[in-house]
Backbone bond lengths (Angstrom), bond angles and torsions (degrees), N, CA, C in turn:
res aa  C-N    CA-C-N  psi(-1)  N-CA   C-N-CA  omega(-1)  CA-C   N-CA-C  phi
1 M - - - 1.483 - - 1.503 105.40 -
2 Q 1.320 115.77 129.32 1.455 124.74 179.84 1.528 110.78 -81.04
3 S 1.333 116.94 137.19 1.437 119.29 179.63 1.482 112.57 -68.44
4 L 1.322 117.51 141.76 1.446 122.72 176.51 1.519 113.30 -83.61
5 M 1.389 115.79 -12.10 1.427 121.61 178.62 1.525 111.39 -72.18
6 P 1.313 119.52 133.92 1.505 116.30 174.31 1.495 111.41 -68.25
7 H 1.275 116.03 159.46 1.438 121.29 -179.54 1.531 108.83 -74.27
8 V 1.337 114.99 124.33 1.455 123.42 -178.67 1.495 110.82 -121.62
9 T 1.358 113.99 129.62 1.454 118.37 176.63 1.523 110.17 -114.57
10 S 1.294 116.25 152.55 1.473 121.21 177.22 1.521 108.77 -124.49
11 N 1.307 116.09 145.26 1.452 120.06 176.33 1.536 108.23 -106.04
12 Y 1.306 114.07 92.15 1.486 119.78 -178.92 1.536 111.93 -71.82
13 N 1.300 118.36 -15.69 1.415 121.78 -177.77 1.598 111.37 -95.01
14 A 1.285 118.08 11.89 1.446 121.04 -179.76 1.548 109.76 -64.86
15 T 1.319 115.40 139.45 1.424 119.62 179.78 1.531 110.36 -92.68
16 I 1.327 116.64 135.93 1.445 121.20 -178.63 1.532 104.04 -110.72
17 P 1.350 117.66 129.25 1.428 118.76 179.02 1.523 112.02 -63.56
18 S 1.350 114.90 144.53 1.480 120.54 -179.31 1.526 111.78 -69.62
19 S 1.319 116.82 -31.87 1.437 118.85 178.11 1.506 109.27 -129.85
20 P 1.348 118.10 147.79 1.455 121.19 -177.28 1.502 108.84 -67.33
21 T 1.347 115.21 151.08 1.426 123.36 174.00 1.491 109.16 -81.82
22 P 1.377 120.42 135.59 1.473 120.63 178.85 1.483 109.92 -61.34
23 L 1.341 116.99 139.00 1.425 122.08 -179.56 1.548 112.85 -73.22
24 F 1.310 116.99 -28.36 1.392 121.91 179.30 1.516 110.74 -147.76
25 V 1.307 115.51 161.56 1.461 121.10 179.18 1.522 109.98 -76.77
26 E 1.342 117.59 134.10 1.435 123.61 -176.27 1.494 111.88 -51.39
27 E 1.307 120.89 -33.38 1.477 122.13 -179.21 1.512 112.30 -65.22
28 L 1.353 119.16 -20.86 1.427 121.55 -179.19 1.532 111.93 -86.69
29 K 1.293 118.74 -7.21 1.439 121.48 178.54 1.514 110.70 -75.22
30 P 1.336 115.88 124.35 1.477 118.30 179.40 1.533 113.14 -63.42
31 K 1.255 117.67 140.46 1.470 124.47 -179.23 1.519 109.75 -134.69
32 G 1.271 118.76 148.07 1.477 121.70 177.12 1.522 108.56 -64.62
33 G 1.341 115.20 143.14 1.438 120.31 178.45 1.496 116.75 86.39
34 K 1.322 116.30 -2.85 1.511 120.30 175.46 1.507 110.30 -64.55
35 L 1.353 117.72 128.93 1.441 121.72 -178.70 1.515 110.63 -112.52
36 F 1.332 113.89 144.54 1.515 121.75 -179.56 1.520 107.20 -123.20
37 D 1.328 114.48 148.08 1.441 119.48 176.67 1.555 113.45 -73.26
38 T 1.329 116.27 -31.53 1.449 119.94 178.40 1.518 110.93 -140.52
39 L 1.330 114.04 163.15 1.475 119.15 176.05 1.514 110.36 -61.49
40 E 1.343 116.44 -41.53 1.459 120.83 178.51 1.512 112.89 -56.94
41 E 1.307 114.20 -43.20 1.497 120.91 177.05 1.532 111.87 -56.93
42 S 1.336 116.36 -44.68 1.461 119.80 178.08 1.535 111.63 -66.32
43 K 1.310 118.98 -36.97 1.511 122.25 178.69 1.517 109.47 -63.16
44 I 1.352 116.66 -44.02 1.418 122.90 -179.38 1.548 110.84 -62.50
45 F 1.360 114.92 -44.05 1.459 119.72 177.54 1.506 111.44 -59.46
46 Y 1.307 117.60 -48.15 1.445 119.81 179.89 1.454 117.11 -67.39
47 R 1.347 116.22 -35.23 1.501 119.33 173.77 1.527 110.59 -62.70
48 R 1.311 117.36 -42.80 1.514 119.71 178.28 1.498 110.98 -60.83
49 Y 1.348 114.71 -44.85 1.457 120.22 178.30 1.520 110.58 -58.98
50 A 1.274 117.04 -49.73 1.476 123.47 -178.73 1.545 110.06 -59.58
51 H 1.300 116.67 -45.33 1.458 120.43 179.15 1.529 111.20 -59.95
52 N 1.334 116.57 -41.99 1.458 119.63 -173.60 1.524 112.11 -74.77
53 V 1.337 117.97 -24.14 1.462 117.35 -178.77 1.577 109.36 -104.63
54 G 1.330 117.93 -1.62 1.460 119.84 167.63 1.509 117.93 104.17
55 F 1.324 119.25 24.09 1.416 120.20 172.76 1.505 110.20 -136.17
56 S 1.369 116.56 167.28 1.415 119.98 -177.93 1.543 109.41 -113.45
57 V 1.314 116.56 167.21 1.469 123.10 -178.72 1.497 107.42 -123.55
58 L 1.304 115.44 136.20 1.457 122.33 174.39 1.510 106.85 -127.80
59 L 1.320 115.03 119.39 1.474 124.47 179.58 1.456 107.40 -99.58
60 I 1.357 116.49 129.04 1.431 123.23 179.95 1.526 108.74 -121.96
61 R 1.311 116.52 133.65 1.473 121.36 174.50 1.487 112.39 -101.24
62 N 1.291 116.02 135.44 1.478 118.30 177.75 1.528 114.14 -92.46
């Protein structure tokens, strides 16, 4: 009788890094006092930060 389970392989020799890889570059982390030349520059900065840490930004004008 043939098994109904699909063939599964494991890689027991996989290397696991000793320290986690940073999720984003430290320069992308928002900090108080950061100045931008234009509003558009600040939007771009925040969108890049959001993308790198896993969320999106929606800007709404009233």
